[in-house]
All heavy atoms as an XYZ file, in Angstrom:
749
protein
N      25.518    140.541     78.909
C      25.544    141.895     78.406
C      24.521    142.747     79.165
O      24.822    143.852     79.587
C      25.245    141.897     76.920
C      25.234    143.280     76.356
S      26.215    143.342     74.918
C      25.268    144.465     73.958
N      23.339    142.229     79.355
C      22.305    142.961     80.076
C      22.667    143.098     81.555
O      22.447    144.146     82.159
C      20.967    142.245     79.913
C      19.825    142.944     80.568
S      19.537    144.483     79.732
C      17.958    144.902     80.392
N      23.286    142.037     82.121
C      23.707    142.100     83.522
C      24.830    143.113     83.721
O      24.886    143.782     84.749
C      24.135    140.725     84.013
C      23.013    139.717     84.232
C      23.584    138.372     84.638
C      22.053    140.212     85.275
N      25.720    143.224     82.744
C      26.779    144.229     82.835
C      26.200    145.636     82.831
O      26.681    146.514     83.548
C      27.772    144.071     81.685
C      28.636    142.840     81.843
O      28.806    142.336     82.938
N      29.165    142.364     80.732
N      25.198    145.853     82.017
C      24.558    147.162     81.955
C      23.849    147.479     83.274
O      23.942    148.591     83.793
C      23.568    147.207     80.790
C      23.101    148.600     80.483
C      22.225    148.657     79.259
N      22.872    147.996     78.132
C      22.224    147.448     77.108
N      20.918    147.463     77.080
N      22.867    146.882     76.125
N      23.145    146.497     83.816
C      22.462    146.690     85.099
C      23.491    146.937     86.209
O      23.305    147.818     87.048
C      21.573    145.472     85.424
C      20.401    145.404     84.455
C      21.075    145.530     86.856
C      19.588    144.140     84.560
N      24.581    146.184     86.197
C      25.634    146.367     87.193
C      26.262    147.755     87.079
O      26.555    148.393     88.096
C      26.702    145.298     87.009
O      27.752    145.489     87.913
N      26.448    148.231     85.876
C      27.011    149.558     85.664
C      26.067    150.646     86.180
O      26.511    151.608     86.811
C      27.295    149.772     84.179
O      27.734    151.077     83.944
N      24.772    150.486     85.933
C      23.796    151.467     86.417
C      23.749    151.463     87.941
O      23.718    152.526     88.581
C      22.404    151.177     85.807
C      21.324    151.984     86.500
C      22.408    151.463     84.317
N      23.759    150.277     88.532
C      23.759    150.188     89.990
C      25.037    150.778     90.587
O      25.000    151.418     91.647
C      23.590    148.740     90.443
C      22.196    148.155     90.276
C      22.199    146.676     90.652
C      21.183    148.907     91.104
N      26.167    150.565     89.926
C      27.428    151.117     90.414
C      27.387    152.638     90.413
O      27.820    153.291     91.366
C      28.588    150.614     89.556
N      26.857    153.213     89.339
C      26.750    154.677     89.279
C      25.776    155.195     90.333
O      26.008    156.253     90.933
C      26.318    155.117     87.890
C      27.392    154.938     86.857
C      26.930    155.360     85.479
C      28.021    155.084     84.461
N      27.600    155.443     83.110
N      24.701    154.461     90.572
C      23.736    154.877     91.595
C      24.362    154.822     92.986
O      24.164    155.735     93.802
C      22.496    153.989     91.524
N      25.118    153.768     93.266
C      25.781    153.656     94.573
C      26.799    154.774     94.767
O      26.872    155.377     95.843
C      26.474    152.301     94.688
C      25.520    151.137     94.773
C      26.172    149.819     94.440
O      27.360    149.811     94.033
O      25.512    148.782     94.585
N      27.579    155.065     93.730
C      28.553    156.152     93.827
C      27.853    157.494     93.998
O      28.305    158.347     94.760
C      29.452    156.174     92.589
C      30.381    154.971     92.523
O      30.581    154.319     93.567
O      30.904    154.691     91.433
N      26.741    157.664     93.301
C      25.976    158.903     93.437
C      25.400    159.068     94.833
O      25.405    160.173     95.389
N      24.922    157.982     95.410
C      24.399    158.044     96.776
C      25.505    158.374     97.776
O      25.282    159.120     98.734
C      23.720    156.722     97.142
C      22.370    156.475     96.491
C      21.912    155.051     96.759
C      21.347    157.467     96.993
N      26.693    157.834     97.546
C      27.820    158.154     98.429
C      28.167    159.637     98.336
O      28.417    160.288     99.361
C      29.038    157.296     98.077
N      28.149    160.185     97.130
C      28.439    161.608     96.955
C      27.369    162.460     97.625
O      27.674    163.460     98.290
C      28.571    161.952     95.453
C      28.585    163.447     95.228
C      29.818    161.317     94.881
N      26.111    162.071     97.481
C      25.028    162.815     98.133
C      25.139    162.767     99.653
O      24.897    163.766    100.339
C      23.674    162.274     97.689
C      23.229    162.625     96.277
C      21.921    161.917     95.940
C      23.081    164.121     96.125
N      25.511    161.614    100.192
C      25.696    161.510    101.644
C      26.844    162.399    102.105
O      26.727    163.084    103.134
C      25.969    160.061    102.043
S      24.538    158.984    101.921
N      27.942    162.418    101.354
C      29.073    163.264    101.719
C      28.687    164.737    101.671
O      29.008    165.501    102.587
C      30.253    162.992    100.793
C      31.498    163.836    101.029
C      32.066    163.575    102.417
C      32.535    163.558     99.962
N      27.993    165.132    100.614
C      27.550    166.522    100.507
C      26.578    166.875    101.622
O      26.647    167.977    102.197
C      26.904    166.752     99.142
N      25.678    165.956    101.968
C      24.727    166.199    103.046
C      25.410    166.378    104.382
O      25.065    167.284    105.152
N      26.398    165.531    104.676
C      27.137    165.648    105.938
C      27.871    166.987    105.974
O      27.833    167.711    106.974
C      28.129    164.473    106.119
C      29.092    164.738    107.256
C      27.385    163.187    106.352
N      28.529    167.328    104.884
C      29.280    168.573    104.832
C      28.377    169.786    105.036
O      28.666    170.660    105.859
C      30.021    168.681    103.494
C      30.723    169.996    103.319
C      31.902    170.253    103.996
C      30.200    170.969    102.491
C      32.545    171.467    103.843
C      30.833    172.184    102.339
C      32.015    172.437    103.014
N      27.275    169.826    104.296
C      26.379    170.972    104.402
C      25.712    171.064    105.772
O      25.600    172.147    106.356
C      25.319    170.905    103.303
C      25.828    171.115    101.885
C      24.712    170.853    100.886
C      26.380    172.509    101.732
N      25.295    169.949    106.289
C      24.608    169.943    107.584
C      25.538    170.348    108.728
O      25.175    171.173    109.578
C      24.005    168.568    107.841
C      23.002    168.443    108.958
C      21.819    169.368    108.732
C      22.501    167.003    109.035
N      26.736    169.806    108.732
C      27.690    170.143    109.794
C      28.145    171.597    109.656
O      28.272    172.311    110.658
C      28.886    169.164    109.784
C      30.008    169.630    110.685
C      28.432    167.782    110.188
N      28.375    172.042    108.428
C      28.767    173.435    108.215
C      27.674    174.388    108.671
O      27.937    175.379    109.360
C      29.102    173.677    106.734
O      30.151    172.796    106.349
C      29.549    175.108    106.508
N      26.430    174.103    108.303
C      25.317    174.948    108.734
C      25.177    174.952    110.251
O      24.987    176.009    110.867
C      24.006    174.485    108.091
C      22.807    175.223    108.629
C      22.534    176.511    108.213
C      21.980    174.647    109.584
C      21.448    177.209    108.720
C      20.901    175.329    110.095
C      20.640    176.605    109.661
O      19.575    177.297    110.172
N      25.293    173.793    110.847
C      25.131    173.690    112.298
C      26.240    174.448    113.033
O      25.968    175.169    114.005
C      25.101    172.226    112.723
C      24.559    172.053    114.120
O      23.535    172.673    114.440
O      25.164    171.287    114.880
N      27.478    174.308    112.576
C      28.577    175.028    113.215
C      28.427    176.537    113.047
O      28.650    177.299    113.984
C      29.922    174.573    112.626
C      30.351    173.220    113.099
S      31.926    172.597    112.453
C      32.629    173.893    111.531
N      28.041    176.952    111.857
C      27.872    178.381    111.595
C      26.741    178.975    112.422
O      26.904    180.029    113.043
C      27.611    178.612    110.098
O      28.667    178.011    109.351
C      27.545    180.093    109.770
N      25.612    178.299    112.431
C      24.472    178.842    113.180
C      24.730    178.825    114.687
O      24.314    179.737    115.407
C      23.195    178.067    112.847
O      23.275    176.746    113.321
N      25.436    177.829    115.173
C      25.750    177.776    116.601
C      26.763    178.851    116.984
O      26.672    179.451    118.056
C      26.289    176.392    116.970
C      26.425    176.193    118.459
C      26.964    174.832    118.840
N      26.351    173.753    118.101
C      26.996    172.651    117.736
N      28.266    172.490    118.044
N      26.385    171.695    117.070
N      27.718    179.121    116.089
C      28.748    180.111    116.390
C      28.196    181.535    116.346
O      28.462    182.336    117.238
C      29.918    179.981    115.396
O      30.454    178.664    115.497
C      31.008    180.991    115.702
N      27.449    181.858    115.293
C      27.022    183.240    115.114
C      25.704    183.584    115.806
O      25.516    184.711    116.248
C      26.920    183.564    113.625
C      28.253    183.568    112.943
C      28.522    182.680    111.922
C      29.249    184.447    113.336
C      29.755    182.679    111.293
C      30.488    184.452    112.724
C      30.749    183.571    111.691
N      24.789    182.653    115.875
C      23.475    182.961    116.419
C      23.153    182.211    117.715
O      22.136    182.462    118.342
C      22.389    182.673    115.380
C      22.567    183.513    114.156
C      22.378    184.846    114.057
C      22.998    183.067    112.874
N      22.672    185.264    112.789
C      23.056    184.190    112.036
C      23.359    181.817    112.349
C      23.438    184.124    110.716
C      23.746    181.753    111.032
C      23.781    182.893    110.234
N      23.996    181.264    118.086
C      23.777    180.522    119.321
C      22.629    179.529    119.265
O      22.142    179.093    120.293
N      22.202    179.186    118.068
C      21.074    178.269    117.877
C      21.520    177.160    116.933
O      22.230    177.401    115.962
C      19.861    179.002    117.265
C      18.708    178.053    117.059
C      19.442    180.177    118.127
N      21.103    175.932    117.211
C      21.395    174.837    116.282
C      20.142    173.984    116.114
O      19.226    174.021    116.940
C      22.559    173.984    116.785
O      22.208    173.312    117.957
N      20.126    173.224    115.049
C      19.011    172.318    114.809
C      19.111    171.143    115.772
O      20.196    170.550    115.918
C      19.039    171.811    113.371
C      18.881    172.885    112.290
C      19.141    172.279    110.920
C      17.506    173.497    112.343
N      18.030    170.758    116.424
C      18.116    169.681    117.414
C      18.406    168.308    116.804
O      18.929    167.428    117.473
C      16.753    169.704    118.098
C      15.854    170.426    117.190
C      16.701    171.359    116.371
N      18.111    168.114    115.541
C      18.270    166.805    114.913
C      19.492    166.723    114.013
O      19.763    165.697    113.400
C      17.026    166.473    114.088
C      16.587    167.609    113.204
C      15.657    168.551    113.511
C      17.071    167.917    111.898
N      15.526    169.429    112.475
C      16.379    169.063    111.465
C      18.007    167.338    111.050
C      16.601    169.657    110.234
C      18.233    167.922    109.815
C      17.536    169.056    109.416
N      20.251    167.793    113.900
C      21.339    167.825    112.911
C      22.461    166.850    113.247
O      23.014    166.211    112.343
C      21.890    169.236    112.787
O      22.448    169.647    114.018
N      22.811    166.721    114.505
C      23.910    165.828    114.863
C      23.570    164.367    114.575
O      24.377    163.624    114.001
C      24.262    166.006    116.334
C      25.492    165.240    116.736
C      25.854    165.468    118.193
O      25.501    166.527    118.748
O      26.480    164.559    118.765
N      22.378    163.964    114.929
C      21.967    162.579    114.690
C      21.837    162.281    113.193
O      22.254    161.225    112.719
C      20.647    162.275    115.398
C      20.747    162.191    116.895
C      20.739    163.553    117.568
O      20.444    164.559    116.877
O      21.032    163.622    118.764
N      21.262    163.230    112.464
C      21.075    163.013    111.031
C      22.418    162.978    110.304
O      22.618    162.164    109.396
C      20.163    164.094    110.448
C      19.726    163.816    109.053
C      18.984    162.685    108.751
C      20.066    164.669    108.024
C      18.581    162.425    107.460
C      19.662    164.420    106.731
C      18.920    163.290    106.442
N      23.343    163.844    110.702
C      24.663    163.807    110.075
C      25.389    162.504    110.407
O      26.117    161.961    109.573
C      25.499    165.010    110.494
O      25.724    165.004    111.875
N      25.158    161.963    111.595
C      25.755    160.672    111.966
C      25.197    159.547    111.093
O      25.940    158.688    110.613
C      25.495    160.379    113.442
C      26.235    159.180    113.954
C      26.038    158.979    115.437
N      26.505    160.148    116.177
C      25.853    160.675    117.206
N      24.733    160.148    117.626
N      26.342    161.721    117.835
N      23.891    159.563    110.854
C      23.275    158.546    109.997
C      23.793    158.674    108.569
O      24.104    157.674    107.910
C      21.733    158.663    110.042
C      21.087    157.825    108.967
C      21.218    158.256    111.411
N      23.904    159.912    108.076
C      24.446    160.121    106.728
C      25.887    159.638    106.626
O      26.294    159.071    105.610
C      24.366    161.594    106.342
C      23.007    162.129    105.947
C      23.087    163.628    105.689
C      22.461    161.419    104.727
N      26.661    159.849    107.673
C      28.045    159.400    107.665
C      28.135    157.874    107.638
O      28.968    157.307    106.926
C      28.784    159.954    108.880
C      30.279    159.752    108.923
C      30.956    160.450    107.756
C      30.843    160.263    110.229
N      27.285    157.212    108.381
C      27.260    155.745    108.360
C      26.862    155.243    106.977
O      27.464    154.299    106.437
C      26.321    155.212    109.455
C      26.899    155.499    110.834
C      26.068    153.716    109.287
C      25.942    155.264    111.972
N      25.843    155.878    106.379
C      25.438    155.488    105.025
C      26.567    155.738    104.031
O      26.794    154.928    103.114
C      24.182    156.262    104.616
C      22.948    155.834    105.374
S      21.512    156.893    105.098
C      21.362    156.888    103.334
N      27.299    156.832    104.204
C      28.439    157.137    103.340
C      29.491    156.040    103.411
O      30.021    155.600    102.382
C      29.045    158.483    103.737
C      30.390    158.842    103.128
C      30.259    159.057    101.634
C      30.949    160.076    103.794
N      29.765    155.564    104.608
C      30.765    154.501    104.777
C      30.326    153.229    104.041
O      31.117    152.613    103.322
C      31.003    154.222    106.275
C      31.786    152.938    106.479
C      31.703    155.389    106.922
N      29.070    152.854    104.183
C      28.605    151.628    103.535
C      28.568    151.752    102.016
O      28.993    150.847    101.302
C      27.240    151.209    104.076
C      27.321    150.556    105.420
C      26.714    151.113    106.536
C      28.026    149.378    105.598
C      26.801    150.518    107.782
C      28.132    148.774    106.836
C      27.508    149.351    107.920
O      27.604    148.754    109.140
N      28.060    152.873    101.493
C      28.035    153.046    100.040
C      29.453    153.114     99.473
O      29.725    152.573     98.398
C      27.245    154.290     99.649
C      25.762    154.131     99.777
C      25.005    155.063    100.459
C      25.109    153.053     99.204
C      23.637    154.924    100.583
C      23.750    152.896     99.322
C      23.012    153.842    100.009
N      30.367    153.757    100.192
C      31.746    153.835     99.723
C      32.420    152.467     99.772
O      33.197    152.130     98.881
C      32.537    154.830    100.567
O      31.975    156.109    100.468
N      32.123    151.684    100.794
C      32.710    150.347    100.900
C      32.265    149.463     99.741
O      33.052    148.674     99.222
C      32.334    149.706    102.226
N      31.015    149.619     99.322
C      30.528    148.840     98.177
C      31.330    149.185     96.933
O      31.789    148.310     96.200
C      29.025    149.105     97.953
C      28.203    148.536     99.098
C      28.563    148.509     96.621
C      26.757    148.973     99.071
N      31.505    150.487     96.685
C      32.242    150.912     95.496
C      33.700    150.516     95.530
O      34.270    150.078     94.515
N      34.334    150.652     96.683
C      35.739    150.281     96.786
C      35.946    148.784     96.618
O      36.917    148.351     95.996
C      36.298    150.750     98.130
C      36.433    152.255     98.288
C      36.800    152.593     99.718
C      37.445    152.811     97.318
N      35.050    147.989     97.151
C      35.156    146.546     96.983
C      34.936    146.153     95.524
O      35.623    145.274     94.996
C      34.146    145.824     97.889
O      34.388    146.230     99.236
C      34.283    144.327     97.785
N      34.015    146.820     94.859
C      33.750    146.525     93.454
C      34.975    146.806     92.593
O      35.294    146.064     91.670
C      32.556    147.359     92.967
C      32.198    147.129     91.533
C      31.053    147.984     91.005
N      30.334    148.792     91.957
C      30.567    150.094     92.172
N      31.529    150.712     91.533
N      29.839    150.774     93.040
N      35.690    147.897     92.906
C      36.872    148.264     92.126
C      38.164    147.657     92.681
O      39.245    147.963     92.188
C      36.990    149.787     92.085
C      35.907    150.443     91.274
C      36.141    151.934     91.115
N      36.158    152.648     92.383
C      35.090    153.198     92.961
N      33.913    153.088     92.392
N      35.204    153.847     94.097
N      38.034    146.845     93.717
C      39.179    146.187     94.353
C      40.185    147.209     94.891
O      41.391    147.047     94.764
C      39.855    145.210     93.386
C      40.633    144.153     94.116
O      40.431    143.913     95.296
N      41.544    143.501     93.410
N      39.677    148.282     95.497
C      40.527    149.338     96.046
C      40.390    149.454     97.562
O      40.776    150.460     98.140
C      40.164    150.677     95.405
C      40.441    150.741     93.925
C      39.970    152.032     93.299
O      39.287    152.817     93.982
O      40.281    152.256     92.131
N      39.827    148.442     98.201
C      39.641    148.513     99.642
C      40.972    148.320    100.356
O      41.948    147.843     99.794
C      38.604    147.491    100.117
C      38.856    146.103     99.621
N      39.697    145.248    100.255
C      38.378    145.463     98.528
C      39.730    144.101     99.584
N      38.949    144.213     98.541
N      41.004    148.720    101.605
C      42.243    148.657    102.389
C      42.529    147.210    102.773
O      41.653    146.484    103.217
C      42.113    149.514    103.654
C      41.946    150.970    103.268
C      43.323    149.333    104.557
C      41.665    151.855    104.448
N      43.772    146.831    102.587
C      44.217    145.504    102.995
C      45.466    145.647    103.839
O      46.303    146.508    103.586
C      44.570    144.652    101.776
C      43.404    144.261    100.943
C      43.867    143.304     99.871
N      42.748    142.960     99.037
C      42.805    142.886     97.720
N      43.933    143.122     97.102
N      41.750    142.561     97.036
N      45.605    144.791    104.793
C      46.833    144.740    105.576
C      47.680    143.637    104.961
O      47.372    142.462    105.088
C      46.538    144.458    107.062
C      47.825    144.387    107.856
C      45.604    145.516    107.608
N      48.751    144.028    104.274
C      49.525    143.079    103.484
C      50.909    142.807    104.052
O      51.701    142.125    103.436
C      49.657    143.589    102.053
C      48.321    143.703    101.352
C      48.464    144.208     99.943
O      49.580    144.655     99.565
O      47.493    144.160     99.200
N      51.180    143.340    105.214
C      52.530    143.172    105.753
C      52.853    141.706    105.992
O      53.896    141.211    105.550
C      52.687    143.968    107.048
C      53.998    143.761    107.720
C      55.158    144.280    107.177
C      54.090    143.027    108.890
C      56.378    144.083    107.795
C      55.302    142.828    109.512
C      56.443    143.357    108.967
N      51.988    140.996    106.677
C      52.256    139.589    106.997
C      52.159    138.726    105.750
O      52.954    137.810    105.548
C      51.300    139.106    108.100
C      51.603    139.880    109.385
C      51.407    137.616    108.318
C      50.704    139.575    110.536
N      51.198    139.046    104.873
C      51.041    138.256    103.646
C      52.269    138.377    102.761
O      52.666    137.419    102.095
C      49.763    138.713    102.893
C      49.626    137.998    101.570
C      48.538    138.477    103.751
N      52.917    139.535    102.757
C      54.092    139.724    101.906
C      55.289    138.893    102.373
O      56.251    138.724    101.627
C      54.475    141.199    101.855
O      54.883    141.647    103.122
N      55.249    138.352    103.574
C      56.333    137.505    104.061
C      56.307    136.113    103.447
O      57.318    135.410    103.478
C      56.261    137.394    105.597
C      56.411    138.697    106.378
C      56.199    138.437    107.862
C      57.769    139.314    106.131
N      55.170    135.710    102.880
C      55.024    134.379    102.292
C      55.359    134.406    100.805
O      55.507    135.456    100.203
C      53.593    133.873    102.495
C      53.252    133.601    103.930
C      52.623    134.560    104.702
C      53.581    132.392    104.513
C      52.312    134.320    106.022
C      53.283    132.129    105.834
C      52.653    133.103    106.597
N      55.442    133.207    100.219
C      55.739    133.079     98.799
C      54.540    133.427     97.930
O      53.437    133.717     98.406
N      54.751    133.413     96.607
C      53.713    133.793     95.638
C      52.471    132.915     95.729
O      51.349    133.406     95.685
C      54.254    133.700     94.207
C      54.975    134.898     93.706
C      54.054    136.053     93.711
N      54.154    136.821     92.501
C      53.832    138.086     92.461
N      53.413    138.690     93.534
N      53.916    138.742     91.352
N      52.664    131.605     95.835
C      51.507    130.700     95.863
C      50.692    130.904     97.134
O      49.460    130.885     97.109
C      51.950    129.244     95.728
O      52.779    128.890     96.813
N      51.369    131.114     98.248
C      50.645    131.368     99.501
C      49.922    132.708     99.441
O      48.811    132.851     99.954
C      51.612    131.341    100.683
N      50.529    133.722     98.804
C      49.881    135.018     98.654
C      48.602    134.906     97.830
O      47.595    135.549     98.132
C      50.827    136.021     98.008
C      51.937    136.475     98.920
C      52.883    137.464     98.254
O      52.639    137.907     97.128
N      53.962    137.797     98.936
N      48.659    134.074     96.785
C      47.453    133.874     95.957
C      46.354    133.188     96.760
O      45.172    133.523     96.631
C      47.788    133.051     94.708
C      48.592    133.832     93.706
C      48.887    133.005     92.481
C      49.760    133.777     91.508
N      50.079    133.002     90.312
N      46.730    132.225     97.594
C      45.727    131.566     98.433
C      45.128    132.523     99.455
O      43.921    132.501     99.711
C      46.360    130.355     99.139
C      46.502    129.177     98.214
C      46.945    127.939     98.981
N      48.065    127.395     98.251
C      49.236    127.066     98.772
N      49.451    127.176    100.055
N      50.191    126.598     98.016
N      45.955    133.369    100.037
C      45.440    134.381    100.972
C      44.496    135.351    100.260
O      43.497    135.783    100.830
C      46.584    135.165    101.615
C      47.280    134.432    102.723
C      48.657    134.273    102.722
C      46.555    133.902    103.786
C      49.297    133.612    103.742
C      47.191    133.231    104.809
C      48.566    133.087    104.789
N      44.842    135.712     99.021
C      43.980    136.619     98.264
C      42.634    135.982     97.979
O      41.587    136.650     98.072
C      44.654    137.026     96.962
N      42.617    134.699     97.643
C      41.359    134.013     97.425
C      40.543    133.925     98.717
O      39.323    134.082     98.707
C      41.592    132.607     96.866
C      42.043    132.531     95.417
C      42.380    131.078     95.057
C      40.961    133.051     94.509
N      41.234    133.676     99.812
C      40.562    133.582    101.094
C      39.987    134.930    101.518
O      38.869    135.011    102.047
C      41.539    133.056    102.150
C      40.995    132.866    103.561
C      39.957    131.745    103.555
C      42.124    132.557    104.502
N      40.720    136.004    101.276
C      40.289    137.345    101.696
C      39.141    137.867    100.842
O      38.275    138.582    101.329
C      41.464    138.306    101.643
N      39.153    137.570     99.568
C      38.111    138.088     98.668
C      36.973    137.102     98.609
O      35.878    137.349     98.494
C      38.664    138.351     97.280
C      39.617    139.531     97.289
O      39.537    140.356     98.205
O      40.459    139.611     96.372
């Protein structure tokens, strides 16, 4: 019961961090494009920082998707096999 509560809090924190990374990338890239277009000036560190935020976004999102079992799977070849083989592939993949 206590572990479920801790897991739930961590899940919300991971999802929140992913949202913050997405918002940071959006705001930083939007600001950089706007300032470069209208004033001809951009922040020297904005491209690198937005790249780091994007990488962090991918990792935090992957954690959440794996937790909810919503990650991308290539199932074309697995669907050619029978039910028992599909279950074994699912165990192997997860």
